[in-house]
C-alpha positions as CSV (number, residue, x, y, z in Angstrom):
1,M,73.4,-109.7,-54.2
2,D,70.8,-110.9,-56.4
3,E,71.5,-108.5,-59.0
4,D,75.3,-109.5,-59.2
5,A,74.1,-113.1,-59.5
6,T,71.5,-112.4,-62.1
7,A,73.4,-109.7,-64.3
8,G,74.4,-112.1,-67.0
9,Y,70.7,-113.8,-67.6
10,R,68.7,-110.9,-69.6
11,E,65.8,-112.9,-71.1
12,P,62.3,-111.3,-70.5
13,C,59.8,-113.5,-68.2
14,A,57.1,-115.3,-70.4
15,Q,54.3,-113.9,-68.4
16,C,54.9,-110.1,-67.8
17,A,57.8,-109.5,-70.3
18,A,59.8,-107.8,-67.3
19,V,63.6,-108.3,-66.9
20,N,63.7,-108.3,-63.0
21,W,65.1,-111.7,-61.9
22,G,65.7,-112.6,-58.2
23,I,67.0,-115.9,-56.8
24,S,65.2,-118.1,-54.3
25,E,66.6,-119.8,-51.2
26,E,67.0,-123.2,-53.4
27,G,68.9,-121.1,-56.0
28,R,66.0,-121.1,-58.6
29,F,65.5,-118.0,-60.5
30,Y,62.0,-116.0,-60.2
31,C,60.4,-113.1,-61.6
32,M,60.3,-110.3,-58.9
33,S,57.2,-108.6,-60.8
34,C,55.0,-111.8,-61.2
35,H,56.8,-114.3,-59.2
36,N,57.1,-116.7,-62.0
37,V,59.4,-119.5,-61.3
38,I,61.4,-120.7,-64.2
39,E,63.7,-123.7,-64.6
40,R,66.8,-121.9,-64.8
41,T,69.2,-122.3,-61.2
42,I,72.2,-120.4,-60.2
43,E,75.7,-122.1,-61.0
44,V,77.5,-123.0,-57.8
45,V,81.3,-123.7,-57.9
46,D,82.0,-126.9,-55.6
47,L,85.3,-126.7,-53.7
48,S,85.0,-130.2,-52.5
49,V,85.8,-131.5,-56.0
50,A,88.3,-128.8,-56.7
51,G,91.9,-130.4,-58.0
52,S,94.6,-131.2,-55.3
53,S,96.3,-128.0,-56.6
54,N,93.9,-125.8,-54.8
55,R,93.7,-127.2,-51.3
56,L,95.1,-125.5,-48.4
57,K,98.6,-127.0,-47.5
58,S,99.9,-124.6,-44.7
59,I,98.1,-122.1,-42.3
60,A,100.2,-118.8,-43.0
61,K,101.5,-116.7,-39.8
62,G,101.4,-113.4,-41.7
63,P,98.1,-111.2,-41.1
64,R,94.9,-111.6,-42.9
65,T,93.8,-109.3,-45.8
66,S,93.0,-106.1,-44.2
67,K,90.1,-104.1,-44.8
68,E,89.6,-100.4,-44.6
69,E,92.0,-98.9,-42.0
70,R,90.5,-96.1,-39.7
71,G,92.3,-93.4,-37.7
72,Y,95.7,-92.0,-38.6
73,T,99.3,-92.4,-37.9
74,W,100.3,-90.5,-34.9
75,L,103.1,-90.3,-32.5
76,V,103.7,-90.9,-28.7
77,C,104.7,-87.7,-27.6
78,E,101.2,-86.5,-29.5
79,G,99.6,-88.8,-27.0
80,F,101.5,-86.9,-24.3
81,Q,100.7,-83.8,-25.6
82,F,97.4,-84.1,-25.8
83,I,97.0,-85.5,-22.0
84,L,99.0,-82.2,-21.0
85,K,96.7,-80.1,-22.5
86,N,93.8,-81.6,-20.8
87,Q,95.5,-81.4,-17.5
88,A,96.3,-77.8,-18.1
89,D,92.5,-76.9,-19.3
90,A,91.2,-78.9,-16.2
91,L,93.3,-76.5,-13.9
92,L,92.3,-73.4,-15.9
93,R,88.5,-74.4,-15.2
94,L,89.5,-74.7,-11.5
95,G,90.6,-71.0,-11.4
96,V,94.6,-71.1,-12.2
97,D,95.8,-68.1,-14.3
98,P,96.1,-68.6,-18.0
99,N,99.5,-67.6,-18.1
100,F,100.1,-70.7,-16.6
101,K,99.3,-72.6,-20.1
102,E,101.8,-70.6,-21.8
103,V,104.5,-71.4,-19.4
104,L,103.5,-75.1,-19.6
105,C,103.7,-74.7,-23.1
106,Q,107.5,-73.3,-23.2
107,M,108.5,-76.0,-20.8
108,W,107.0,-79.0,-22.8
109,R,109.1,-77.4,-26.1
110,L,112.0,-77.2,-24.1
111,Y,111.6,-80.6,-23.2
112,L,111.3,-81.7,-26.7
113,Q,114.3,-79.9,-27.8
114,K,116.3,-81.1,-24.8
115,S,115.3,-84.7,-25.4
116,Q,116.1,-84.4,-28.9
117,Q,112.7,-85.3,-30.1
118,A,111.8,-82.0,-31.8
119,Y,113.3,-78.4,-32.4
120,T,116.6,-79.7,-33.2
121,S,118.5,-80.9,-36.4
122,D,120.1,-84.1,-34.7
123,R,116.6,-85.6,-34.2
124,L,116.2,-89.0,-32.5
125,R,114.3,-91.9,-34.8
126,G,111.5,-93.5,-32.7
127,S,107.9,-95.2,-32.8
128,R,105.0,-94.6,-33.8
129,F,101.1,-95.7,-34.0
130,R,99.9,-96.8,-36.9
131,P,96.0,-96.9,-38.0
132,L,94.3,-99.9,-36.2
133,N,93.2,-102.7,-38.4
134,I,89.9,-103.8,-38.1
135,D,90.3,-107.4,-39.4
136,S,93.8,-108.2,-38.2
137,D,94.2,-111.0,-35.6
138,S,97.8,-110.8,-35.6
139,D,100.2,-108.8,-33.6
140,C,102.5,-107.7,-36.3
141,A,99.5,-105.6,-37.7
142,T,100.0,-103.7,-34.5
143,E,103.3,-103.3,-34.2
144,S,105.0,-100.0,-33.9
145,S,107.3,-98.7,-37.1
146,I,110.0,-96.3,-37.9
147,V,109.1,-92.9,-38.3
148,S,109.8,-91.3,-41.6
149,E,111.8,-87.9,-41.6
150,R,109.5,-85.0,-42.3
151,E,109.7,-81.5,-41.1
152,S,106.7,-79.3,-40.1
153,N,106.5,-75.9,-38.1
154,P,104.7,-76.4,-34.7
155,S,103.3,-73.2,-33.6
156,S,101.1,-73.4,-30.7
157,F,100.4,-76.0,-27.6
158,S,96.9,-77.1,-28.6
159,E,98.2,-78.3,-32.3
160,I,99.7,-81.7,-32.6
161,D,103.3,-81.5,-33.1
162,S,104.0,-83.8,-35.8
163,D,108.2,-83.3,-35.9
164,C,108.9,-85.3,-32.7
165,S,109.4,-89.1,-32.2
166,G,107.5,-90.9,-29.6
167,S,110.3,-92.9,-28.1
168,A,114.4,-92.7,-28.2
169,D,116.6,-95.3,-28.8
170,E,116.0,-97.6,-25.8
171,R,119.8,-99.1,-26.0
172,T,121.1,-95.9,-24.7
173,P,120.6,-95.7,-20.8
174,R,120.9,-91.6,-20.9
175,R,118.0,-91.5,-23.8
176,R,116.1,-94.2,-22.2
177,N,116.1,-91.9,-18.8
178,R,114.5,-89.1,-20.8
179,L,111.6,-90.7,-22.2
180,M,108.3,-89.4,-21.5
181,R,106.2,-91.0,-18.7
182,M,102.7,-90.3,-17.2
183,R,104.4,-89.3,-14.1
184,K,106.4,-86.6,-15.8
185,T,103.6,-85.3,-16.8
186,L,102.5,-84.3,-13.5
187,A,106.3,-83.2,-12.5
188,L,105.8,-80.9,-15.7
189,V,102.6,-79.5,-14.6
190,H,104.1,-79.1,-11.1
191,L,107.0,-77.3,-12.6
192,A,104.9,-74.6,-14.4
193,L,103.0,-74.1,-11.5
194,V,105.9,-73.3,-9.2
195,W,107.4,-70.8,-12.3
196,S,104.0,-69.2,-12.6
197,R,104.0,-68.6,-8.7
198,E,100.3,-70.3,-8.4
199,A,98.8,-71.1,-4.8
200,L,98.7,-74.7,-5.7
201,T,101.2,-76.9,-4.1
202,L,102.2,-80.4,-4.9
203,S,100.3,-81.6,-2.4
204,D,97.1,-79.9,-4.0
205,L,97.8,-81.1,-7.4
206,L,98.3,-84.9,-6.4
207,R,95.0,-84.5,-4.4
208,L,93.1,-83.1,-7.3
209,V,94.3,-85.9,-9.5
210,R,93.4,-88.4,-6.7
211,D,89.8,-87.2,-6.7
212,G,89.5,-87.1,-10.6
213,H,89.5,-83.2,-11.1
214,V,92.6,-83.6,-13.2
215,P,92.8,-86.2,-15.6
216,Y,95.6,-88.6,-14.9
217,L,94.4,-92.6,-14.3
218,N,92.9,-94.0,-17.7
219,A,94.0,-90.5,-19.4
220,Y,94.0,-91.9,-22.6
221,E,90.4,-92.5,-22.8
222,Q,89.7,-89.0,-23.6
223,F,92.0,-89.6,-26.9
224,P,89.9,-88.8,-30.3
225,E,88.5,-91.4,-31.9
226,E,91.0,-91.4,-34.8
227,M,94.0,-92.0,-32.0
228,K,93.8,-95.6,-32.0
229,L,96.0,-97.4,-29.2
230,S,97.5,-100.7,-30.4
231,G,100.5,-102.9,-29.6
232,N,102.9,-103.0,-26.6
233,K,103.7,-99.4,-26.9
234,S,100.4,-98.6,-25.7
235,S,101.5,-99.7,-22.0
236,V,103.4,-96.1,-21.6
237,F,99.9,-94.5,-21.2
238,N,98.6,-97.1,-18.7
239,T,98.5,-95.8,-15.2
240,K,97.7,-98.1,-12.3
241,S,98.5,-95.8,-9.7
242,I,99.0,-92.2,-8.6
243,P,102.6,-91.7,-7.8
244,S,103.6,-90.4,-4.3
245,H,104.9,-86.7,-3.3
246,R,108.2,-87.9,-2.7
247,L,108.4,-89.2,-6.3
248,V,107.0,-86.6,-8.4
249,H,109.1,-84.1,-6.3
250,K,112.1,-86.4,-7.7
251,V,111.0,-86.5,-11.1
252,A,110.3,-82.8,-11.1
253,Q,113.9,-82.3,-9.9
254,S,115.6,-84.2,-12.6
255,L,113.5,-82.2,-15.1
256,V,114.9,-79.3,-13.7
257,L,118.6,-80.4,-14.6
258,V,117.5,-81.8,-17.8
259,L,115.7,-78.6,-19.0
260,E,118.9,-76.6,-17.2
261,L,116.3,-74.2,-15.9
262,P,117.7,-70.9,-13.9
263,A,117.1,-70.4,-10.3
264,F,113.2,-70.3,-9.6
265,P,111.6,-66.7,-9.3
266,P,111.4,-65.7,-5.6
267,I,108.4,-66.0,-3.6
268,G,107.4,-63.0,-1.2
269,P,105.7,-63.2,1.9
270,E,102.5,-61.9,0.4
271,N,102.1,-65.0,-1.8
272,L,99.9,-67.8,-1.1
273,L,102.7,-70.1,-1.8
274,H,105.3,-68.6,0.9
275,P,105.9,-71.1,4.0
276,A,104.8,-68.6,5.9
277,M,101.1,-68.2,4.3
278,L,101.3,-71.8,4.0
279,S,101.8,-72.3,7.7
280,M,98.9,-70.0,8.5
281,R,96.8,-72.4,6.4
282,Y,97.7,-75.6,8.0
283,L,97.5,-74.0,11.3
284,A,93.7,-73.6,10.4
285,D,93.2,-77.0,9.3
286,A,94.9,-78.6,12.5
287,N,93.0,-76.4,14.7
288,L,95.5,-75.0,16.3
289,P,95.7,-71.6,17.8
290,D,96.2,-68.5,15.6
291,G,99.1,-67.1,18.2
292,L,101.4,-70.0,17.1
293,H,101.9,-68.4,13.7
294,R,104.1,-65.6,15.1
295,W,106.5,-68.2,16.1
296,V,106.2,-69.8,13.2
297,C,107.2,-66.8,11.2
298,S,110.1,-66.5,13.7
299,L,111.5,-69.8,13.3
300,M,111.6,-69.2,9.5
301,E,113.3,-65.7,9.8
302,R,116.3,-66.9,11.8
303,P,119.7,-67.5,10.0
304,Q,119.9,-71.1,8.9
305,K,123.2,-73.1,8.4
306,S,122.8,-74.4,4.9
307,K,125.5,-75.3,2.3
308,R,125.8,-73.9,-1.0
309,D,124.4,-75.7,-3.9
310,P,125.3,-74.5,-7.5
311,S,122.3,-76.4,-9.2
312,P,118.9,-74.8,-8.5
313,A,116.6,-76.9,-6.0
314,L,113.2,-77.1,-6.4
315,P,111.9,-76.0,-3.5
316,R,109.0,-77.9,-1.6
317,H,106.9,-75.4,0.3
318,D,103.9,-77.4,1.8
319,V,106.6,-79.9,3.3
320,Q,108.7,-77.0,4.6
321,A,105.7,-75.3,6.1
322,A,104.6,-78.3,7.9
323,A,107.8,-79.0,9.2
324,H,108.5,-75.6,10.8
325,I,105.1,-76.0,12.3
326,I,106.2,-79.4,13.8
327,V,109.8,-77.8,15.1
328,T,107.9,-74.8,16.7
329,M,105.6,-77.2,18.6
330,K,108.3,-79.2,19.7
331,L,110.0,-75.8,21.0
332,I,106.9,-74.7,23.0
333,F,104.9,-77.9,24.0
334,G,108.0,-80.5,24.1
335,L,106.3,-83.3,22.3
336,D,108.2,-85.7,24.6
337,D,105.5,-87.4,26.2
338,H,105.8,-85.7,29.7
339,T,106.3,-81.9,29.0
340,E,103.0,-81.3,26.8
341,W,100.8,-83.3,29.7
342,E,102.4,-81.2,32.2
343,L,101.7,-77.9,30.9
344,S,98.2,-79.4,30.1
345,N,97.6,-80.0,33.9
346,K,98.9,-76.6,34.6
347,V,96.5,-74.9,32.2
348,T,93.2,-76.6,33.0
349,P,92.6,-75.5,36.9
350,H,93.5,-71.8,35.8
351,D,91.4,-71.8,33.0
352,P,87.4,-71.8,34.1
353,S,86.5,-69.7,30.8
354,E,88.5,-72.2,28.5
355,N,90.2,-69.4,26.8
356,L,93.5,-71.0,27.2
357,F,95.1,-73.5,24.7
358,S,95.3,-77.0,26.4
359,F,97.5,-79.8,24.3
360,R,95.3,-82.8,26.0
361,R,92.0,-80.8,25.0
362,W,93.5,-80.5,21.4
363,F,94.7,-83.9,21.1
364,R,91.5,-85.6,22.2
365,L,89.5,-83.4,19.9
366,M,91.9,-84.0,16.7
367,G,92.5,-87.7,17.6
368,T,88.6,-88.2,16.9
369,A,88.4,-86.1,13.8
370,L,91.3,-87.7,12.3
371,G,90.3,-91.2,13.0
372,R,87.1,-90.3,11.1
373,A,88.8,-88.6,8.4
374,E,91.2,-91.6,7.7
375,Q,88.2,-94.1,7.8
376,K,86.5,-92.1,5.3
377,R,89.6,-91.7,3.1
378,D,90.0,-95.5,3.1
379,R,86.4,-96.1,2.2
380,D,86.2,-93.5,-0.5
381,M,89.5,-95.4,-2.0
382,A,88.0,-98.6,-1.7
383,R,85.0,-97.7,-3.4
384,K,86.8,-96.0,-6.3
385,Q,86.6,-97.4,-9.7
386,W,90.1,-98.1,-10.9
387,K,89.7,-100.5,-13.6
388,P,89.3,-98.3,-17.2
389,K,86.3,-98.3,-19.3
390,K,88.3,-98.7,-22.2
391,P,91.0,-101.2,-21.4
392,I,94.2,-101.2,-23.4
393,I,94.5,-104.4,-25.1
394,L,98.5,-105.0,-25.9
395,R,97.8,-108.4,-27.6
396,R,94.7,-109.4,-29.7
397,R,94.6,-112.7,-28.1
398,L,94.2,-111.1,-24.9
399,A,91.1,-109.1,-26.1
400,G,88.5,-111.9,-24.9
401,R,90.3,-112.1,-21.3
402,A,90.2,-108.2,-21.0
403,M,86.2,-108.2,-21.8
404,K,85.4,-111.0,-19.4
405,T,87.4,-109.0,-16.8
406,K,85.4,-105.9,-17.6
407,R,82.2,-107.2,-17.4
408,I,82.8,-109.0,-14.0
409,S,83.8,-105.8,-12.5
410,E,80.8,-104.1,-14.0
411,Q,78.6,-106.7,-12.5
412,L,80.3,-106.2,-8.9
413,Q,79.9,-102.9,-9.4
414,M,76.3,-103.1,-9.6
415,C,75.9,-105.8,-7.0
416,F,77.6,-103.5,-4.4
417,E,75.5,-100.4,-5.7
418,K,72.5,-102.7,-4.9
419,L,73.6,-104.0,-1.4
420,S,75.2,-101.0,0.1
421,S,73.1,-98.1,1.2
422,S,75.5,-95.3,-0.4
423,P,76.5,-95.2,-3.8
424,A,79.5,-97.4,-4.8
425,G,81.2,-94.2,-6.4
426,V,82.9,-91.7,-4.4
427,Q,80.5,-88.9,-4.0
428,D,81.3,-85.7,-5.5
429,V,82.1,-82.7,-2.7
430,G,82.7,-79.1,-3.0
431,L,86.5,-78.3,-3.5
432,S,88.3,-77.1,-0.6
433,S,92.1,-76.7,0.3
434,F,91.3,-77.9,4.0
435,R,90.5,-81.5,5.3
436,F,88.6,-80.4,8.4
437,C,86.2,-78.0,9.0
438,W,86.0,-76.3,12.4
439,G,82.9,-74.2,14.2
440,D,79.8,-74.5,15.5
441,E,77.9,-75.1,12.2
442,D,76.3,-78.0,11.0
443,G,78.4,-80.4,9.5
444,S,81.6,-79.3,11.3
445,N,84.1,-81.6,12.9
446,G,84.1,-79.8,16.1
447,P,84.5,-76.5,18.0
448,S,87.1,-74.1,16.6
449,L,90.1,-73.4,19.0
450,H,91.6,-70.9,16.7
451,H,90.8,-67.8,19.2
452,M,92.5,-69.7,22.3
453,K,95.5,-68.0,23.5
454,L,98.8,-69.5,24.6
455,D,99.2,-67.8,27.8
456,G,99.4,-70.9,29.8
457,V,102.7,-72.2,28.0
458,L,104.5,-69.1,27.8
459,S,106.0,-66.3,30.4
460,L,107.2,-63.1,30.6
461,E,110.7,-62.8,31.0
462,D,112.6,-59.6,30.5
463,D,109.5,-58.1,28.9
464,V,110.0,-61.1,26.3
465,L,107.5,-64.1,25.7
466,T,109.4,-67.1,26.4
467,P,108.3,-70.7,26.3
468,L,107.8,-72.5,29.9
469,N,109.7,-75.7,28.1
470,S,113.4,-75.1,28.6
471,S,114.5,-78.3,26.7
472,Y,114.7,-79.3,23.1
473,W,115.1,-83.0,22.1
474,H,115.9,-84.4,18.5
475,P,117.6,-87.2,17.2
476,G,121.2,-87.6,15.5
477,L,121.4,-84.9,13.0
478,R,124.5,-86.2,11.0
479,R,123.9,-87.5,7.9
480,C,124.3,-90.9,6.7
481,K,127.5,-91.0,4.6
482,L,126.2,-94.3,2.6
483,M,125.9,-93.6,-1.2
484,H,122.2,-95.5,-1.1
485,C,120.8,-93.3,1.7
486,Q,119.4,-89.9,1.2
487,G,119.3,-88.6,4.5
488,S,118.1,-90.3,7.6
489,A,114.3,-90.5,7.0
490,P,113.7,-92.8,4.5
491,G,116.0,-95.7,5.3
492,H,116.1,-95.3,8.8
493,Y,112.6,-93.8,10.1
494,P,111.3,-97.5,10.8
495,E,114.6,-97.8,13.4
496,F,113.8,-94.5,14.9
497,E,110.0,-94.5,15.2
498,P,110.1,-97.0,18.2
499,S,112.4,-94.7,20.0
500,L,110.8,-91.5,19.1
501,P,107.8,-90.0,21.6
502,R,104.3,-91.0,20.9
503,S,103.1,-87.6,20.9
504,F,105.8,-86.6,18.1
505,V,104.7,-89.6,16.1
506,W,101.2,-88.6,16.3
507,V,101.6,-85.2,15.3
508,L,103.7,-86.3,12.2
509,R,100.7,-88.7,11.5
510,L,98.4,-85.7,11.7
511,F,100.3,-83.4,9.1
512,S,101.2,-86.3,7.1
513,F,97.5,-86.7,6.5
514,L,97.0,-83.1,6.0
515,L,99.7,-83.1,3.0
516,D,99.1,-86.4,2.2
517,V,102.5,-87.7,2.3
518,E,104.6,-90.4,4.0
519,P,105.5,-89.5,7.5
520,C,109.1,-90.6,6.8
521,Y,109.1,-88.0,4.3
522,L,108.0,-85.3,6.9
523,F,110.2,-86.8,9.5
524,Q,113.3,-86.1,6.8
525,E,112.1,-82.3,6.3
526,V,111.9,-81.8,10.0
527,L,115.6,-83.2,10.4
528,E,116.4,-80.9,7.5
529,V,114.8,-78.2,9.3
530,E,116.9,-79.0,12.8
531,R,120.2,-79.5,10.7
532,R,120.1,-75.7,9.4
533,L,119.1,-74.6,12.8
534,V,121.0,-76.3,15.2
535,G,123.6,-77.9,12.7
536,S,125.4,-81.4,13.3
537,R,127.6,-81.5,15.9
538,L,130.7,-83.9,16.8
539,P,130.8,-86.2,19.9
540,G,132.0,-84.3,23.0
541,Q,131.1,-81.0,21.5
542,R,128.9,-79.3,24.1
543,N,125.6,-77.3,22.9
544,K,125.8,-73.6,24.4
545,R,122.0,-73.2,23.6
546,R,119.5,-74.6,25.9
547,L,118.8,-77.8,23.8
548,R,119.5,-81.3,24.9
549,N,119.8,-84.4,22.4
550,R,117.8,-87.0,23.8
551,T,115.9,-89.6,22.6
552,G,112.8,-91.3,24.4
553,K,114.8,-94.1,25.8
554,E,117.0,-91.7,27.3
555,E,114.4,-90.1,28.9
556,E,113.0,-92.9,30.5
557,Q,116.8,-93.6,31.9
558,Q,116.8,-90.5,33.6
559,E,113.4,-90.7,34.9
560,E,114.6,-94.3,36.6
561,R,117.7,-92.6,38.0
562,S,116.0,-90.0,39.6
């Protein structure tokens, strides 16, 4: 600054004859070689005595003079493409076949074409993110602008596709429904996993997301430094919760219709994604005997009554496997609050070596393990840090409040770590497809019941093993005809739940925990299995099979009469 101010004064110093002038704090010239102070001072322009025409008359509402801008202009779909790439790479590191990434790439390109964002001549116009302005305090500097028409040839999934728009015309409902959202990234990944026949169910995917192994919450924090988020459009990347199994499957089913995908490739019994193989896994996790698996497979192989649907349906292998297990347990044990306990009373006196399976013993063991597991899950969820490290600031004037909230959150986190005996964050544990560990080794949840036999609940009739339970109960199987009701479970499960047997409700709770789904969602799938096996019968039509349609209240009335 001294060189700029003294550039016009080139007189040599009277003592050392050097031309090396500087300016002191008082504004006087001095020689920087010999420190000789002269009478010359710097000229200062006093704005206070300037003319009235130079005075400030009003405050401008527009943006201030901007300094050098950082980053580059990027589109909304580029951000989602970056997130999809990170999710695919995370699954590859966990052992998914590399072919999965190519399938996901093809589906992503097809989605961009069907939504008219790329690979089409009639491309939609949308918004983009401009480079972040360093010295701008106005919201106008961060608002989105219209994308200019440009053409490019994207070649691979890893490259940023610049030939797509970030959002469609929001005034059209059809186009607005096709906009990309964060939950659609999980739905697209799930579709690619099912199409690739990977042994990773939707429940497993959501569990990996919840544990932080697959980026979803605050995934924008992994954006490169050049991709700056600003303005109201940034909220599309902000996620505050993980979507449920039901919501992701619903979004994935809608994507099947949008992408116009053909029927999904058939899955053989030898594939780990087949319901028969999944049922073996869930039986082992629930500590049920291995002999129950043959009954589950026999139930799956029975001819089922189903309506033909011309549109390809997205299978729910995990929920279907759990529903078949529950229906099999109803066939063998009853699950009506009476039959299962009576069978346990018959097994206990005739089993001194404890080789026969007892429902009462299993219920006590699983009840203790399930209670501990649910407490651990709730404790880990409470300790999980949901606040992002880099919060999205939608408006400049809210930056101070956001930073203050972040500092308070970090201080509370530090205080919690000091006061608690264990770390505040969720401890990293080894990845496993099972929720429980059964056996005699240290750290297990209890003894294993897999080797136990079902002889105490089966009888040999005409050289065929038949369950001792001769009745089967089920609630009403007729579908609801209201347009806003999709089956009886989601809207009517709270009405059914008080009248359902407590054993059945507890089994629903157990498998809902294993799959991390809502009990009403699993109850709906159980009803679907019963509709296909039994069929909905009109009032007055007799059931020729040995099945009885009764609820818990009807059973109590029969007992009172007897």
